[in-house]
C-alpha positions as CSV (number, residue, x, y, z in Angstrom):
1,M,0.0,0.0,0.0
2,F,2.7,2.5,1.0
3,K,4.7,1.5,-2.2
4,S,1.7,2.5,-4.3
5,L,1.6,6.0,-2.7
6,F,5.2,6.7,-3.7
7,H,4.6,5.7,-7.2
8,W,6.0,8.2,-9.6
9,K,2.6,8.7,-11.3
10,V,1.0,9.7,-8.0
11,L,3.8,12.1,-7.1
12,L,3.5,13.7,-10.5
13,N,-0.2,14.4,-10.0
14,I,0.4,16.0,-6.6
15,V,3.1,18.3,-8.0
16,L,0.9,19.3,-10.9
17,A,-2.0,20.1,-8.6
18,M,0.2,22.3,-6.3
19,A,1.5,24.1,-9.3
20,F,-1.9,24.8,-10.6
21,F,-3.1,26.1,-7.3
22,A,-0.1,28.4,-6.9
23,G,-0.6,29.8,-10.4
24,L,-4.3,30.4,-9.7
25,V,-3.5,32.4,-6.5
26,W,-0.9,34.5,-8.4
27,L,-3.3,35.3,-11.2
28,T,-6.0,36.3,-8.6
29,F,-3.8,38.8,-6.8
30,R,-2.6,40.3,-10.1
31,W,-6.2,40.8,-11.2
32,L,-7.0,42.5,-7.9
33,E,-4.0,44.8,-8.3
34,F,-5.0,45.7,-11.7
35,H,-8.7,46.2,-10.9
36,T,-8.2,48.2,-7.7
37,N,-5.3,50.3,-9.0
38,H,-3.0,49.0,-6.2
39,G,-0.3,51.5,-5.5
40,E,-1.9,54.3,-7.5
41,E,-3.2,56.8,-4.8
42,V,-4.0,60.5,-5.1
43,P,-4.2,63.0,-2.3
44,V,-7.6,64.5,-1.4
45,P,-7.6,68.2,-2.5
46,N,-8.6,70.9,-0.1
47,V,-11.9,72.3,-1.3
48,V,-13.1,73.6,2.1
49,N,-14.6,77.2,2.0
50,M,-14.9,76.9,-1.8
51,T,-18.3,77.1,-3.5
52,I,-19.8,73.7,-4.5
53,H,-19.3,74.5,-8.2
54,Q,-15.6,75.1,-7.7
55,A,-15.2,72.0,-5.5
56,I,-16.8,69.8,-8.1
57,K,-14.5,71.0,-10.8
58,V,-11.4,70.3,-8.6
59,L,-12.6,66.8,-7.7
60,D,-13.4,65.9,-11.3
61,D,-9.8,67.0,-12.3
62,S,-8.4,64.7,-9.6
63,G,-10.4,61.7,-10.8
64,L,-12.3,61.4,-7.5
65,E,-16.0,60.8,-7.1
66,Y,-18.0,63.0,-4.7
67,E,-21.3,63.0,-2.7
68,V,-22.9,66.3,-1.7
69,D,-24.6,66.5,1.7
70,S,-26.6,69.7,2.3
71,F,-28.9,68.6,5.1
72,K,-28.1,71.2,7.8
73,Y,-28.2,74.9,7.2
74,D,-25.8,77.2,9.1
75,P,-26.6,80.9,8.7
76,K,-23.1,81.9,9.7
77,F,-21.8,80.7,6.3
78,R,-22.6,81.6,2.7
79,P,-25.1,79.5,0.8
80,F,-23.5,76.6,-1.2
81,Q,-20.2,77.0,0.7
82,V,-18.2,73.8,1.4
83,L,-18.0,73.3,5.1
84,A,-16.1,70.0,5.4
85,V,-14.7,67.1,3.4
86,F,-14.3,63.4,4.3
87,P,-11.7,61.9,4.1
88,A,-9.8,65.0,5.3
89,P,-7.9,67.1,2.8
90,G,-4.4,65.6,2.1
91,A,-5.3,62.0,2.8
92,N,-4.2,59.5,0.1
93,V,-7.0,57.7,-1.6
94,K,-7.3,55.6,-4.7
95,N,-8.5,57.1,-7.9
96,G,-12.3,56.9,-8.1
97,R,-12.8,57.0,-4.3
98,V,-16.1,58.8,-3.3
99,I,-15.5,61.9,-1.3
100,N,-18.3,63.2,1.0
101,V,-18.6,66.9,0.7
102,K,-20.7,68.8,3.2
103,V,-22.2,72.0,1.8
104,N,-24.2,74.8,3.4
105,P,-27.6,74.9,1.7
106,R,-29.3,78.0,0.4
107,T,-31.8,78.0,3.3
108,W,-33.1,75.8,6.0
109,A,-34.1,72.3,5.1
110,K,-37.8,71.7,4.4
111,V,-40.0,70.0,7.0
112,G,-43.5,68.6,6.8
113,I,-46.4,70.4,8.4
114,P,-47.8,68.2,11.2
115,D,-51.4,67.1,11.2
116,I,-53.0,69.6,13.6
117,I,-56.5,69.8,12.0
118,D,-59.3,69.6,14.6
119,R,-56.6,69.8,17.4
120,Y,-56.8,72.2,20.3
121,K,-54.8,75.4,19.5
122,G,-52.5,74.9,22.5
123,L,-51.4,71.4,21.3
124,A,-51.2,72.7,17.7
125,F,-48.7,75.4,18.7
126,N,-46.5,72.9,20.5
127,Q,-46.4,70.5,17.6
128,L,-45.4,73.3,15.2
129,N,-42.6,74.4,17.5
130,L,-41.3,70.9,17.8
131,V,-40.7,70.6,14.0
132,G,-39.2,74.1,13.7
133,L,-42.2,76.1,12.4
134,K,-43.5,79.4,13.7
135,V,-47.1,80.5,14.3
136,G,-48.0,83.7,12.5
137,D,-51.5,85.1,12.6
138,T,-54.4,83.4,14.3
139,L,-57.7,84.0,12.5
140,Y,-61.0,83.2,14.2
141,E,-64.2,82.3,12.4
142,P,-67.6,80.9,13.6
143,S,-67.5,77.2,14.2
144,I,-69.0,74.7,16.7
145,Q,-65.4,73.6,17.4
146,R,-64.3,76.2,19.8
147,D,-60.5,76.8,19.9
148,A,-59.9,74.0,17.4
149,V,-57.7,74.4,14.3
150,L,-59.8,74.5,11.2
151,R,-57.3,75.3,8.4
152,I,-53.6,76.0,7.9
153,L,-52.4,78.9,5.7
154,Y,-49.0,79.4,4.2
155,N,-48.3,82.6,2.4
156,G,-52.1,83.2,2.3
157,T,-52.8,79.8,0.7
158,S,-54.5,76.9,2.4
159,V,-52.2,73.9,2.7
160,K,-52.7,70.3,3.9
161,P,-50.8,68.5,6.6
162,G,-47.6,66.9,5.3
163,T,-46.8,69.8,2.9
164,Q,-43.0,70.4,2.8
165,I,-42.1,74.0,3.6
166,P,-38.7,75.6,4.8
167,R,-37.8,75.2,8.4
168,F,-38.6,78.2,10.7
169,S,-41.3,79.4,8.3
170,S,-44.4,81.0,9.7
171,V,-47.9,79.5,9.2
172,D,-51.2,81.1,9.9
173,L,-54.0,79.2,11.7
174,V,-57.7,79.5,11.3
175,I,-59.3,78.7,14.7
176,G,-63.0,78.2,15.5
177,S,-64.6,80.9,17.7
178,G,-67.5,78.8,18.8
179,P,-71.1,78.6,17.6
180,M,-73.2,81.8,17.0
181,R,-76.5,82.2,18.9
182,N,-79.9,83.0,17.6
183,V,-79.2,82.1,13.9
184,T,-82.2,81.8,11.6
185,I,-83.0,78.3,10.5
186,P,-82.8,78.1,6.6
187,N,-85.8,76.9,4.5
188,L,-85.2,73.4,3.3
189,V,-88.7,72.4,2.2
190,G,-88.8,71.6,-1.5
191,R,-85.1,70.8,-1.8
192,T,-83.4,67.5,-2.2
193,V,-81.8,65.7,0.8
194,Q,-78.3,66.3,-0.8
195,E,-79.0,70.0,-1.2
196,A,-80.4,70.3,2.3
197,R,-77.2,68.7,3.8
198,K,-75.0,71.2,2.0
199,I,-77.2,74.2,3.2
200,I,-77.2,72.9,6.7
201,G,-73.4,72.5,6.7
202,Q,-72.9,76.0,5.3
203,A,-75.1,77.4,8.1
204,L,-73.0,75.5,10.7
205,F,-75.9,73.3,11.8
206,E,-76.0,69.5,12.1
207,V,-78.2,67.1,10.2
208,G,-80.4,65.1,12.6
209,I,-82.9,62.4,11.7
210,V,-83.6,62.0,7.9
211,D,-86.9,60.1,7.6
212,H,-87.6,58.8,4.1
213,E,-91.3,58.0,3.5
214,D,-90.5,54.9,1.5
215,G,-87.9,53.7,4.0
216,G,-85.0,54.1,1.5
217,K,-81.9,56.4,1.5
218,D,-82.2,58.2,-1.8
219,E,-80.5,61.5,-1.6
220,S,-82.7,62.9,-4.4
221,D,-85.9,62.7,-2.3
222,I,-87.7,66.0,-1.8
223,I,-87.9,67.5,1.7
224,Y,-91.6,68.1,2.7
225,Y,-91.1,68.8,6.4
226,Q,-88.4,70.1,8.7
227,D,-88.0,70.6,12.4
228,P,-87.2,73.3,13.7
229,E,-89.3,75.2,11.2
230,F,-88.0,77.8,8.8
231,G,-87.4,81.2,10.4
232,S,-87.0,80.0,14.0
233,L,-83.9,81.0,15.9
234,R,-81.4,78.4,17.1
235,D,-77.8,78.2,18.2
236,Q,-75.3,76.9,15.6
237,G,-74.5,73.2,16.1
238,M,-78.2,72.3,16.7
239,Q,-79.6,69.4,14.8
240,I,-82.3,69.8,12.1
241,D,-84.5,66.8,11.4
242,L,-85.8,66.2,7.9
243,W,-88.7,64.3,6.4
244,A,-88.3,63.4,2.7
245,S,-90.3,61.7,0.0
246,K,-90.4,61.3,-3.7
247,K,-93.8,63.1,-3.7
248,T,-94.1,66.8,-3.6
249,P,-95.1,68.7,-0.4
250,A,-98.5,69.5,-1.9
251,E,-99.3,65.8,-2.1
252,L,-98.5,65.2,1.6
253,Q,-100.7,67.7,3.3
254,N,-102.3,65.1,5.6
255,K,-98.8,63.9,6.7
256,I,-97.7,67.5,7.3
257,R,-100.8,68.2,9.5
258,Q,-99.9,65.1,11.6
259,L,-96.4,66.3,12.0
260,D,-97.6,69.8,12.9
261,E,-99.8,68.4,15.7
262,M,-96.8,66.4,17.0
263,Y,-94.1,69.1,16.7
264,R,-96.0,72.4,16.6
265,P,-99.1,72.1,18.7
266,K,-101.4,75.1,18.7
267,I,-101.9,77.0,22.0
268,D,-105.5,78.1,22.8
269,T,-105.3,81.9,23.4
270,T,-109.1,82.5,23.7
271,L,-109.1,82.4,27.5
272,A,-108.1,85.5,29.3
273,P,-104.8,85.2,31.0
274,I,-104.8,85.0,34.8
275,Q,-103.4,88.2,36.4
276,Y,-101.8,88.2,39.7
277,N,-101.8,91.6,41.4
278,E,-99.7,92.3,44.4
279,V,-101.5,93.9,47.4
280,P,-99.4,96.4,49.2
281,S,-99.2,96.2,53.0
282,P,-100.9,99.2,54.8
283,T,-98.6,101.9,56.2
284,I,-98.8,103.3,59.7
285,E,-101.0,106.2,58.6
286,Q,-103.5,103.9,57.0
287,R,-104.0,101.6,60.0
288,P,-107.3,102.2,61.9
289,M,-107.2,104.0,65.3
290,V,-108.3,101.9,68.2
291,P,-109.9,104.0,71.1
292,K,-108.0,103.5,74.3
293,P,-110.1,102.7,77.5
294,P,-110.3,105.4,80.2
295,V,-107.5,105.1,82.6
296,S,-108.2,105.5,86.4
297,T,-105.8,105.7,89.2
298,S,-106.1,104.4,92.6
299,S,-104.0,104.4,95.7
300,S,-102.7,101.1,96.6
301,T,-102.4,102.0,100.3
302,S,-105.9,103.2,100.9
303,G,-107.7,100.7,98.6
304,T,-110.2,103.3,97.5
305,T,-111.3,103.6,93.9
306,S,-112.0,106.7,91.8
307,T,-114.8,106.8,89.2
308,T,-115.5,109.0,86.3
309,P,-117.6,112.1,87.1
310,K,-121.3,111.9,86.5
311,P,-122.7,114.1,83.8
312,K,-125.4,116.6,84.8
313,P,-129.0,115.7,83.9
314,V,-130.5,117.7,81.1
315,S,-134.1,117.2,82.2
316,T,-136.0,115.9,85.2
317,Q,-138.1,112.7,85.2
318,P,-141.8,113.1,86.0
319,S,-143.0,112.1,89.5
320,N,-145.7,109.8,90.4
321,N,-148.1,112.8,90.8
322,S,-150.3,113.9,88.0
323,T,-149.1,117.5,88.1
324,P,-146.3,117.9,85.5
325,V,-143.0,119.3,86.4
326,K,-141.7,122.3,84.6
327,Q,-138.9,121.7,82.2
328,N,-135.7,123.4,82.4
329,T,-135.7,126.6,80.4
330,T,-132.2,125.9,79.0
331,T,-133.4,122.7,77.2
332,P,-135.8,123.0,74.3
333,P,-139.2,121.5,75.0
334,S,-138.9,118.9,72.2
335,T,-135.6,117.4,73.4
336,K,-135.9,113.9,74.9
337,P,-134.3,113.1,78.2
338,V,-130.8,111.7,77.9
339,D,-130.0,108.4,79.5
340,K,-127.5,108.6,82.2
341,P,-124.3,106.7,81.4
342,K,-123.4,104.1,83.8
343,P,-120.2,104.7,85.5
344,K,-117.4,102.2,84.8
345,K,-115.3,101.0,87.6
346,V,-111.7,100.0,87.0
347,V,-110.0,98.4,89.9
348,I,-106.2,98.2,89.9
349,E,-104.9,95.6,92.3
């Protein structure tokens, strides 16, 4: 077995295989040197503080590729001025190497407007500041969304969220001032449901119940009844209910009367209204005077009482005799005798 391994034919095959492998390795390295320009290096030219146009011309003459990076704006330098180069100037690189050139752009890089529609104005201001945008004018218009952002304006034109504008630009915001009060309800009878929705939205009201007579949802049906009625005053944001049909309002008078009895009942005003009059309380001058009883004094020590003096009789009573008694000349003959008042006794214990 060992004799067969040292046979000259086997040794010859091994030597040929080793030579073939060595030749293959040598050819590979030669190809790499030729392809990569091994040993052929050029220094990176100094293009810092040049304009980008001058730097491109210098790099092209040196046989170097370049890549321009203008992401960050620095107001301390001129627009399109080369700020830095990588690899650094003077470094030896191979011909065709890509050089990264950082250039100061003309202005700030553009940023997207954040989605702040229907957001509270305080949150909207913070989101704009975070992306580097400034808030210009704040315009208010009537809306049921009080203090919410309705639209975004840039240079007087309405823009959508996501629009790219330069950083540190100013945008104007249209903010809702809240609903108006006592706004007249528009007339929707005779219009289609689609037209009624548009009119309600323009008046800043809300569409309430939409009742189709046939139970469908055809937007071309004609409005024959609405609640609240046309001309009434409501605050913006209130709902307006609609009744629609394919028939005209003149063909639905019975249905309209039923809805009137339900939503607009008539009030009987034939009865006189009840009046409530306020009776003033009597003052001190208007109160009746109550006579005071006669006051008598008595001595507590003696226990005697004092009575009121007796009035003098005006005329004398006739005696039991038949002869009449002369009347007093001071009293007229036709005057009747006055009864004697009974004395009142008041005892004070």
